ROMIDREN-723010 format. One record per residue: residue number from 1; x, z, y of N, C-alpha, C, CB in turn. Coordinates in steps of 0.2 Angstrom, whole numbers, always signed. Glycine has a CB too. Layout:
<kevos>
 pos  n.c1  n.c3  n.c2 ca.c1 ca.c3 ca.c2  c.c1  c.c3  c.c2 cb.c1 cb.c3 cb.c2
 NUM     X     Z     Y     X     Z     Y     X     Z     Y     X     Z     Y
...
</kevos>
This chain:
<kevos>
 pos  n.c1  n.c3  n.c2 ca.c1 ca.c3 ca.c2  c.c1  c.c3  c.c2 cb.c1 cb.c3 cb.c2
   1   -48  +105  +139   -53  +108  +136   -59  +103  +135   -55  +115  +140
   2   -63  +104  +130   -69  +100  +129   -75  +104  +131   -70   +97  +122
   3   -81  +100  +132   -87  +104  +134   -89  +108  +128   -93   +98  +135
   4   -88  +107  +122   -90  +111  +116   -86  +118  +116   -89  +108  +110
   5   -80  +117  +118   -76  +123  +118   -78  +128  +124   -68  +121  +119
   6   -79  +124  +130   -82  +128  +136   -88  +132  +134   -82  +124  +142
   7   -93  +128  +131   -99  +131  +129   -99  +138  +125  -104  +126  +126
   8   -94  +138  +121   -93  +143  +116   -88  +149  +119   -90  +141  +110
   9   -85  +147  +125   -80  +152  +128   -74  +153  +124   -84  +159  +128
  10   -72  +147  +121   -65  +147  +117   -60  +145  +122   -66  +143  +111
  11   -54  +149  +122   -49  +148  +127   -43  +144  +124   -46  +155  +129
  12   -43  +143  +117   -38  +138  +114   -40  +131  +115   -36  +140  +107
  13   -36  +127  +114   -38  +119  +115   -41  +117  +109   -32  +115  +117
  14   -40  +120  +103   -43  +118   +97   -47  +124   +93   -38  +115   +92
  15   -52  +122   +90   -55  +127   +85   -58  +123   +79   -61  +131   +89
  16   -59  +127   +74   -60  +124   +67   -65  +128   +64   -54  +122   +63
  17   -70  +124   +61   -75  +127   +56   -72  +124   +49   -82  +126   +57
  18   -71  +128   +44   -69  +126   +37   -75  +128   +33   -62  +129   +35
  19   -79  +123   +30   -85  +124   +27   -84  +121   +20   -91  +121   +31
  20   -87  +125   +15   -87  +123    +8   -94  +120    +6   -85  +128    +3
  21   -94  +114    +3  -100  +111    +2  -102  +111    -5  -100  +103    +4
  22  -108  +110    -7  -111  +109   -14  -112  +115   -18  -106  +104   -17
  23  -113  +121   -14  -115  +127   -18  -121  +125   -22  -116  +133   -13
  24  -121  +127   -28  -127  +126   -32  -126  +121   -38  -133  +125   -28
  25  -121  +117   -37  -120  +111   -42  -119  +114   -49  -115  +107   -39
  26  -114  +118   -49  -112  +121   -56  -110  +128   -55  -107  +116   -60
  27  -109  +131   -61  -106  +138   -60   -99  +137   -57  -106  +141   -67
  28   -95  +133   -60   -88  +132   -58   -87  +130   -50   -85  +127   -62
  29   -92  +127   -48   -92  +125   -40   -94  +132   -37   -97  +120   -39
  30   -99  +135   -39  -100  +142   -35   -94  +147   -35  -106  +145   -39
  31   -91  +147   -41   -85  +152   -42   -80  +149   -37   -83  +153   -49
  32   -78  +143   -37   -73  +140   -33   -74  +142   -25   -73  +133   -34
  33   -81  +141   -23   -82  +142   -16   -82  +150   -15   -90  +140   -15
  34   -84  +154   -20   -83  +161   -19   -76  +163   -18   -86  +165   -25
  35   -71  +160   -22   -64  +162   -21   -61  +159   -15   -60  +159   -27
  36   -63  +153   -13   -61  +150    -7   -63  +155    -1   -63  +143    -6
  37   -69  +157    -1   -72  +161    +5   -68  +168    +5   -79  +162    +4
  38   -67  +171    -1   -63  +177    -2   -56  +177    +1   -63  +179    -9
  39   -53  +171    +1   -47  +170    +4   -47  +171   +12   -44  +163    +2
  40   -53  +170   +14   -53  +171   +22   -53  +164   +25   -48  +175   +24
  41   -50  +159   +22   -49  +152   +26   -56  +149   +26   -44  +148   +22
  42   -60  +149   +21   -66  +146   +22   -71  +150   +24   -68  +143   +14
  43   -74  +149   +30   -79  +153   +33   -86  +152   +32   -78  +153   +41
  44   -88  +146   +29   -95  +145   +28   -96  +141   +21   -98  +140   +33
  45  -102  +141   +19  -104  +137   +13  -111  +134   +14  -103  +141    +6
  46  -112  +128   +11  -119  +125   +11  -122  +125    +4  -118  +119   +15
  47  -128  +126    +4  -132  +126    -2  -136  +120    -4  -136  +132    -3
  48  -135  +117   -10  -140  +112   -12  -145  +116   -16  -136  +107   -17
  49  -151  +117   -13  -156  +121   -16  -159  +117   -22  -161  +123   -10
  50  -159  +111   -22  -162  +107   -27  -157  +106   -33  -164  +100   -25
  51  -151  +109   -33  -146  +109   -38  -147  +114   -43  -139  +110   -35
  52  -145  +113   -50  -147  +118   -55  -144  +125   -54  -144  +115   -61
  53  -139  +126   -51  -136  +133   -50  -137  +136   -43  -129  +133   -52
  54  -143  +134   -40  -144  +136   -33  -145  +144   -33  -150  +132   -30
  55  -149  +146   -37  -151  +153   -38  -145  +157   -39  -156  +155   -43
  56  -140  +155   -44  -134  +158   -45  -129  +158   -39  -131  +155   -51
  57  -130  +153   -35  -125  +152   -29  -127  +158   -24  -126  +145   -26
  58  -133  +159   -23  -135  +164   -18  -133  +171   -21  -143  +164   -17
  59  -134  +172   -27  -132  +179   -30  -124  +180   -30  -134  +179   -38
  60  -121  +174   -30  -113  +175   -30  -110  +174   -23  -111  +169   -34
  61  -114  +171   -19  -111  +169   -12  -114  +173    -6  -111  +162   -11
  62  -120  +176    -8  -123  +179    -2  -128  +175    +1  -118  +182    +3
  63  -132  +178    +6  -138  +174    +9  -136  +171   +15  -143  +180   +10
  64  -131  +171   +18  -129  +168   +24  -126  +161   +23  -124  +172   +29
  65  -130  +156   +22  -128  +149   +20  -131  +144   +24  -130  +148   +12
  66  -127  +138   +24  -130  +132   +27  -134  +129   +22  -125  +127   +30
  67  -139  +124   +24  -143  +121   +19  -141  +113   +19  -151  +122   +20
  68  -139  +111   +13  -138  +103   +12  -145  +100   +10  -132  +102    +7
  69  -148   +97   +15  -154   +94   +13  -153   +87    +9  -158   +92   +20
  70  -155   +87    +3  -154   +82    -1  -159   +76    -2  -152   +85    -8
  71  -157   +70    -2  -161   +65    -4  -158   +60   -10  -163   +60    +2
  72  -152   +62   -12  -149   +58   -17  -145   +63   -21  -144   +53   -13
  73  -143   +60   -27  -139   +64   -32  -134   +60   -35  -144   +67   -38
  74  -128   +60   -32  -123   +55   -33  -119   +56   -40  -118   +55   -28
  75  -120   +61   -43  -117   +63   -50  -121   +60   -56  -115   +70   -51
  76  -118   +55   -59  -122   +52   -64  -125   +57   -70  -118   +47   -68
  77  -122   +62   -71  -124   +67   -76  -127   +73   -74  -118   +69   -81
  78  -128   +73   -67  -131   +79   -64  -137   +77   -60  -126   +83   -60
  79  -143   +78   -63  -149   +76   -59  -152   +81   -55  -155   +73   -64
  80  -154   +79   -49  -158   +83   -44  -164   +80   -42  -154   +85   -38
  81  -170   +84   -42  -176   +81   -40  -179   +84   -34  -181   +83   -46
  82  -184   +80   -31  -187   +83   -25  -191   +89   -27  -192   +77   -22
  83  -192   +93   -22  -196   +99   -22  -204   +97   -22  -195  +104   -17
  84  -205   +92   -17  -212   +90   -16  -214   +84   -21  -213   +88    -9
  85  -220   +82   -21  -222   +76   -24  -221   +70   -19  -230   +76   -27
  86  -216   +66   -20  -214   +61   -15  -211   +55   -18  -208   +64   -10
  87  -216   +50   -20  -214   +44   -24  -208   +40   -21  -220   +40   -25
  88  -208   +40   -14  -203   +36   -11  -196   +39   -12  -205   +35    -4
  89  -196   +45   -14  -189   +48   -14  -186   +48   -21  -190   +56   -12
  90  -190   +45   -26  -188   +45   -33  -184   +38   -34  -194   +45   -37
  91  -179   +39   -38  -175   +33   -41  -177   +32   -48  -167   +35   -41
  92  -173   +27   -51  -175   +25   -58  -175   +30   -63  -171   +19   -60
  93  -171   +35   -62  -170   +40   -67  -176   +46   -67  -164   +44   -67
  94  -180   +45   -62  -185   +50   -61  -184   +56   -56  -187   +53   -67
  95  -177   +56   -54  -175   +61   -49  -173   +57   -43  -170   +66   -51
  96  -169   +61   -38  -166   +57   -33  -162   +51   -35  -162   +62   -28
  97  -162   +46   -31  -157   +40   -33  -150   +43   -33  -158   +35   -28
  98  -146   +39   -37  -139   +40   -37  -136   +38   -30  -135   +37   -43
  99  -138   +32   -28  -135   +29   -22  -138   +31   -16  -135   +21   -23
 100  -134   +33   -11  -137   +36    -4  -140   +30    +0  -131   +39    +0
 101  -137   +24    -1  -140   +19    +3  -147   +17    +0  -136   +12    +3
 102  -148   +17    -7  -154   +16   -10  -159   +21    -8  -153   +16   -18
 103  -157   +27    -8  -161   +33    -6  -164   +32    +1  -158   +40    -6
 104  -160   +30    +6  -162   +29   +13  -166   +23   +14  -156   +28   +17
 105  -165   +18   +10  -169   +12   +11  -176   +13    +9  -166    +6    +6
 106  -177   +17    +4  -184   +17    +1  -188   +24    +3  -184   +18    -7
 107  -184   +28    +7  -187   +35    +9  -193   +34   +14  -182   +40   +11
 108  -198   +36   +13  -204   +37   +18  -202   +43   +23  -211   +37   +15
 109  -202   +42   +30  -200   +47   +34  -205   +53   +33  -200   +45   +41
 110  -211   +52   +32  -216   +58   +32  -215   +62   +26  -223   +55   +32
 111  -213   +58   +20  -211   +62   +14  -204   +65   +15  -211   +57    +8
 112  -200   +62   +18  -193   +66   +20  -195   +72   +24  -189   +61   +24
 113  -199   +72   +29  -200   +78   +33  -203   +83   +28  -205   +76   +38
 114  -208   +82   +24  -211   +87   +20  -206   +90   +15  -217   +84   +16
 115  -201   +85   +12  -196   +87    +7  -191   +92   +11  -193   +81    +4
 116  -189   +90   +17  -184   +94   +20  -187  +101   +22  -182   +91   +27
 117  -193  +101   +24  -196  +108   +25  -196  +112   +19  -203  +107   +29
 118  -198  +109   +13  -199  +112    +7  -192  +115    +4  -202  +107    +2
 119  -187  +111    +5  -181  +113    +3  -178  +119    +7  -175  +108    +4
 120  -179  +119   +14  -178  +125   +18  -182  +131   +15  -179  +124   +25
 121  -188  +130   +14  -193  +136   +13  -191  +138    +6  -200  +133   +13
 122  -189  +134    +1  -187  +136    -5  -180  +141    -5  -185  +130   -10
 123  -176  +138    -1  -170  +142    +1  -172  +149    +3  -165  +139    +6
 124  -176  +150    +8  -178  +156   +10  -182  +160    +5  -183  +155   +16
 125  -185  +158    +0  -188  +162    -5  -183  +164    -9  -193  +157    -9
 126  -177  +161   -10  -171  +164   -13  -167  +169    -9  -166  +158   -15
 127  -170  +171    -3  -167  +176    +1  -162  +173    +6  -163  +181    -3
 128  -161  +167    +6  -156  +164   +11  -158  +164   +18  -155  +156    +9
 129  -154  +166   +23  -155  +165   +30  -151  +159   +32  -153  +172   +34
 130  -154  +154   +33  -150  +148   +35  -146  +148   +41  -154  +141   +35
 131  -140  +146   +41  -135  +146   +47  -134  +139   +50  -128  +149   +45
 132  -135  +134   +46  -135  +127   +49  -138  +122   +44  -128  +125   +51
 133  -139  +116   +46  -142  +111   +42  -137  +105   +41  -149  +108   +44
 134  -137  +102   +35  -132   +97   +34  -136   +91   +30  -126   +99   +30
 135  -134   +85   +30  -137   +80   +26  -132   +79   +20  -138   +73   +30
 136  -135   +80   +14  -131   +79    +8  -130   +71    +7  -134   +82    +2
 137  -123   +70    +6  -121   +63    +5  -123   +58   +11  -125   +60    -1
 138  -124   +62   +17  -125   +58   +23  -130   +53   +23  -118   +55   +26
 139  -136   +55   +19  -141   +50   +19  -144   +48   +25  -146   +52   +14
 140  -145   +54   +30  -149   +52   +36  -145   +48   +41  -150   +59   +39
 141  -138   +47   +39  -134   +43   +44  -136   +35   +43  -127   +44   +43
 142  -140   +34   +38  -141   +27   +36  -147   +24   +38  -141   +26   +28
 143  -151   +28   +42  -157   +25   +45  -159   +30   +51  -163   +25   +39
 144  -161   +27   +56  -162   +30   +62  -169   +35   +61  -163   +26   +68
 145  -173   +32   +58  -180   +36   +57  -178   +42   +53  -185   +32   +53
 146  -174   +42   +48  -172   +48   +44  -168   +53   +49  -168   +46   +38
 147  -164   +50   +53  -160   +55   +57  -165   +58   +62  -155   +50   +61
 148  -170   +55   +64  -175   +58   +69  -178   +64   +65  -180   +53   +71
 149  -180   +63   +59  -183   +68   +55  -178   +74   +54  -185   +65   +48
 150  -172   +72   +53  -167   +78   +52  -167   +82   +59  -160   +75   +51
 151  -167   +79   +64  -166   +82   +71  -173   +86   +72  -165   +77   +77
 152  -179   +83   +70  -185   +86   +71  -185   +93   +67  -191   +82   +68
 153  -183   +93   +61  -183   +99   +56  -178  +104   +59  -181   +97   +49
 154  -172  +102   +61  -167  +107   +64  -170  +110   +71  -161  +103   +66
 155  -174  +106   +75  -177  +109   +81  -183  +114   +78  -180  +104   +85
 156  -187  +112   +73  -192  +117   +71  -189  +123   +69  -196  +113   +66
 157  -184  +123   +65  -181  +130   +63  -176  +133   +67  -178  +128   +56
 158  -174  +129   +73  -169  +132   +78  -163  +133   +75  -172  +138   +81
 159  -160  +128   +71  -154  +128   +68  -149  +123   +70  -155  +127   +60
 160  -143  +125   +71  -138  +120   +72  -137  +115   +66  -131  +123   +74
 161  -134  +109   +68  -133  +104   +63  -126  +102   +62  -137   +97   +65
 162  -124  +101   +56  -118   +98   +54  -119   +90   +56  -115   +99   +47
 163  -115   +88   +60  -116   +81   +62  -109   +77   +63  -121   +80   +68
 164  -108   +72   +59  -102   +68   +60  -104   +61   +58   -96   +70   +57
 165  -110   +59   +60  -113   +53   +57  -113   +47   +61  -120   +54   +55
 166  -112   +41   +58  -112   +35   +62  -117   +31   +58  -105   +31   +62
 167  -121   +27   +61  -126   +22   +58  -122   +16   +55  -132   +21   +63
 168  -118   +17   +51  -114   +11   +48  -111    +7   +53  -119    +7   +44
 169  -113    +0   +53  -110    -4   +58  -114    -5   +64  -109   -11   +55
 170  -119    -1   +65  -124    -1   +70  -121    +1   +77  -130    +3   +69
 171  -123    -1   +82  -120    +1   +89  -123    +8   +91  -121    -4   +94
 172  -128   +10   +87  -131   +16   +89  -126   +22   +89  -138   +18   +85
 173  -127   +26   +94  -122   +32   +94  -126   +38   +92  -119   +33  +102
 174  -125   +40   +86  -129   +46   +83  -128   +53   +87  -128   +47   +76
 175  -121   +53   +89  -119   +60   +92  -123   +60   +99  -112   +60   +93
 176  -123   +54  +103  -126   +54  +109  -134   +56  +108  -125   +47  +113
 177  -137   +53  +103  -144   +54  +102  -145   +62  +101  -147   +50   +96
 178  -141   +65   +97  -142   +72   +95  -141   +76  +101  -137   +74   +90
 179  -136   +74  +105  -134   +78  +111  -140   +78  +117  -128   +77  +114
 180  -143   +72  +117  -148   +71  +122  -154   +75  +120  -150   +63  +122
 181  -155   +76  +114  -160   +80  +112  -159   +88  +112  -163   +78  +105
 182  -153   +90  +114  -151   +96  +115  -147  +100  +109  -157  +100  +116
 183  -145   +96  +105  -141   +99   +99  -134  +100  +100  -142   +94   +93
 184  -131  +105   +98  -124  +106   +99  -121  +102   +93  -122  +114   +98
 185  -116   +98   +95  -112   +94   +90  -105   +95   +90  -114   +86   +91
 186  -101   +96   +85   -94   +97   +85   -91   +91   +87   -91  +100   +78
 187   -85   +91   +89   -81   +85   +92   -79   +81   +86   -76   +87   +96
 188   -77   +84   +81   -74   +80   +75   -76   +83   +69   -66   +79   +76
 189   -78   +78   +64   -80   +81   +57   -75   +77   +52   -87   +79   +55
 190   -72   +81   +47   -67   +78   +43   -69   +80   +36   -60   +80   +44
 191   -70   +76   +31   -70   +77   +24   -63   +77   +21   -75   +72   +20
 192   -61   +83   +19   -54   +84   +16   -54   +84    +9   -51   +90   +19
 193   -50   +80    +6   -48   +80    -1   -41   +81    -2   -51   +74    -5
 194   -38   +84    -7   -31   +85    -8   -27   +78    -8   -29   +88   -14
 195   -22   +78    -5   -18   +72    -4   -13   +74    +2   -22   +65    -3
 196   -17   +74    +8   -13   +76   +14   -14   +84   +13   -17   +74   +20
 197    -9   +88   +13    -9   +95   +13   -14   +98   +19    -2   +98   +14
 198   -18  +103   +17   -23  +105   +22   -20  +108   +28   -27  +111   +19
 199   -14  +111   +28   -11  +113   +34    -9  +108   +38    -5  +118   +32
 200    -6  +102   +35    -5   +96   +39   -11   +93   +43    -1   +91   +35
 201   -16   +93   +39   -22   +90   +42   -25   +94   +48   -28   +90   +36
 202   -24  +101   +47   -26  +105   +52   -22  +104   +58   -26  +113   +50
 203   -15  +104   +57   -10  +103   +62   -12   +96   +66    -3  +103   +60
 204   -14   +91   +63   -16   +85   +66   -23   +84   +70   -15   +80   +62
 205   -27   +90   +69   -33   +89   +73   -33   +89   +80   -37   +96   +71
 206   -37   +84   +83   -37   +84   +90   -40   +89   +94   -40   +77   +92
 207   -39   +89  +101   -42   +94  +105   -50   +95  +104   -41   +93  +112
 208   -53  +101  +104   -60  +101  +103   -61  +106   +97   -63   +95  +103
 209   -68  +105   +95   -70  +109   +89   -71  +104   +84   -77  +113   +91
 210   -68  +105   +78   -68  +101   +72   -71  +105   +66   -61   +99   +70
 211   -75  +102   +62   -77  +104   +56   -73  +101   +50   -85  +104   +55
 212   -70  +105   +46   -67  +102   +40   -71  +104   +34   -59  +105   +39
 213   -73   +99   +30   -78  +100   +25   -73  +100   +18   -84   +95   +24
 214   -74  +105   +14   -70  +106    +8   -74  +106    +2   -65  +112    +8
 215   -72  +105    -4   -76  +105   -10   -72  +108   -16   -78   +97   -12
 216   -71  +115   -15   -67  +118   -21   -71  +120   -27   -65  +125   -18
 217   -68  +120   -32   -71  +122   -39   -66  +125   -43   -75  +116   -42
 218   -68  +129   -48   -63  +132   -53   -62  +126   -59   -65  +139   -56
 219   -57  +127   -62   -56  +122   -68   -60  +125   -74   -49  +121   -70
 220   -66  +123   -74   -71  +126   -80   -74  +120   -83   -76  +131   -77
 221   -76  +121   -89   -79  +115   -93   -85  +112   -90   -82  +118  -100
 222   -89  +116   -86   -95  +113   -83   -93  +108   -77  -100  +118   -80
 223   -88  +110   -74   -86  +106   -68   -83   +99   -71   -80  +109   -64
 224   -79  +100   -76   -75   +94   -79   -81   +89   -83   -70   +96   -85
 225   -86   +92   -85   -91   +88   -89   -95   +84   -85   -95   +93   -93
 226   -97   +87   -79  -102   +83   -75  -100   +80   -68  -108   +87   -74
 227   -94   +82   -66   -92   +80   -59   -86   +75   -60   -90   +86   -55
 228   -86   +69   -58   -81   +64   -59   -75   +66   -54   -83   +58   -57
 229   -76   +70   -49   -70   +72   -45   -68   +79   -46   -72   +71   -37
 230   -68   +81   -52   -67   +88   -54   -59   +90   -53   -68   +89   -62
 231   -55   +85   -54   -48   +87   -53   -46   +88   -45   -43   +81   -55
 232   -50   +84   -41   -49   +85   -34   -52   +92   -31   -52   +79   -30
 233   -57   +94   -34   -60  +100   -32   -56  +106   -34   -67  +100   -36
 234   -53  +106   -40   -49  +111   -42   -42  +111   -38   -47  +111   -50
 235   -40  +106   -37   -34  +105   -33   -35  +108   -26   -31   +98   -32
 236   -41  +107   -23   -43  +109   -16   -43  +117   -16   -50  +106   -14
 237   -46  +120   -22   -46  +127   -22   -39  +130   -22   -50  +129   -28
 238   -35  +127   -26   -28  +129   -26   -25  +129   -19   -24  +125   -30
 239   -26  +124   -15   -23  +124    -8   -26  +129    -4   -24  +117    -5
 240   -33  +130    -4   -36  +134    +0   -34  +142    -1   -44  +134    -1
 241   -34  +144    -7   -32  +151    -8   -25  +152    -7   -34  +153   -16
 242   -21  +147    -6   -13  +148    -5   -12  +149    +3    -9  +142    -7
 243   -17  +148    +7   -17  +149   +14   -20  +155   +16   -20  +143   +18
 244   -18  +158   +22   -22  +163   +25   -24  +162   +32   -17  +170   +26
 245   -29  +165   +35   -31  +164   +42   -26  +165   +47   -37  +168   +43
 246   -22  +170   +45   -16  +171   +50   -11  +165   +51   -12  +178   +48
 247   -10  +162   +45    -6  +156   +45    -8  +151   +50    -5  +153   +38
 248   -15  +150   +49   -18  +144   +53   -18  +146   +61   -25  +143   +51
 249   -19  +153   +62   -19  +155   +69   -12  +155   +72   -23  +162   +70
 250    -8  +158   +68    -1  +159   +71    +3  +153   +71    +3  +164   +67
 251    +3  +149   +66    +7  +143   +66    +4  +137   +70    +8  +140   +58
 252    -3  +137   +70    -6  +131   +73    -9  +132   +80   -11  +128   +68
 253   -11  +139   +81   -14  +140   +87   -21  +138   +87   -11  +138   +93
 254   -25  +138   +82   -32  +136   +81   -36  +142   +80   -32  +131   +75
 255   -42  +142   +84   -47  +147   +83   -51  +146   +77   -51  +148   +90
 256   -52  +150   +73   -57  +150   +67   -64  +151   +70   -55  +154   +61
 257   -69  +147   +68   -76  +148   +69   -80  +148   +63   -78  +142   +74
 258   -86  +150   +64   -91  +150   +58   -97  +147   +61   -92  +157   +55
 259  -102  +144   +57  -108  +142   +59  -113  +148   +61  -112  +138   +53
 260  -112  +154   +58  -116  +159   +61  -114  +161   +68  -114  +165   +56
 261  -108  +160   +70  -106  +162   +77  -110  +156   +81   -99  +161   +78
 262  -110  +150   +79  -113  +145   +83  -120  +146   +84  -111  +138   +81
 263  -123  +148   +78  -130  +149   +78  -132  +155   +82  -133  +150   +71
 264  -128  +160   +82  -130  +166   +86  -129  +165   +93  -125  +172   +84
 265  -125  +160   +95  -123  +159  +102  -129  +155  +106  -117  +155  +103
 266  -133  +152  +102  -139  +148  +104  -137  +143  +109  -144  +153  +108
 267  -131  +140  +108  -129  +135  +113  -133  +128  +111  -122  +134  +112
</kevos>
């Protein structure tokens, strides 16, 4: 048993959070996440409040959502902009930079703090009760000062963090930094895309608490038009809706968790 399992009172050797990312990007992404959650396999979703369909996402998915704090916009044809006036957060197109490394290199930590707070507050004005915080495109993993801001904001709002970040080739241990500051950190984080069947991925998870991040979407014109990975997203949805929570529990002996449970436990 790992420390994280013990802290949550879980008696199995493995537990998993399956979370859908990128709510708000397009209508088709929102509908894909809705269907994946309706299947029962996906327990959580995280919202990009700066994305064009953020308001529609809340209407479609409900108000219990994680918040993906954004500093970059990796899709060439889908621009996202800061909520605040923050010159250091702008790329050449006038919105967030496409490249996450470029975003991290130029971001002023004070402007990042104001922007992260503004994104959370905007989500709350849409009716969202945040369940956890995540870094979109892992931008905060690219600079220690930005990671410190991320932790500061999580502490200010008393929210757990999605964290599977490494500082590139640096010897800094981001997990140790977060835990020293009192943050709960899952033992393993996996970004899943179709290729390896999801059930096989889950079967191979190590002992402890893992988060598996998924990106489902329906096969709709908006998804195909603006997302370069549209085929992978629609394939992901197909696999997710073909599984049931009972299959995962009975075949693999894995306890299903949600970020709301972790947030409520105050660990």
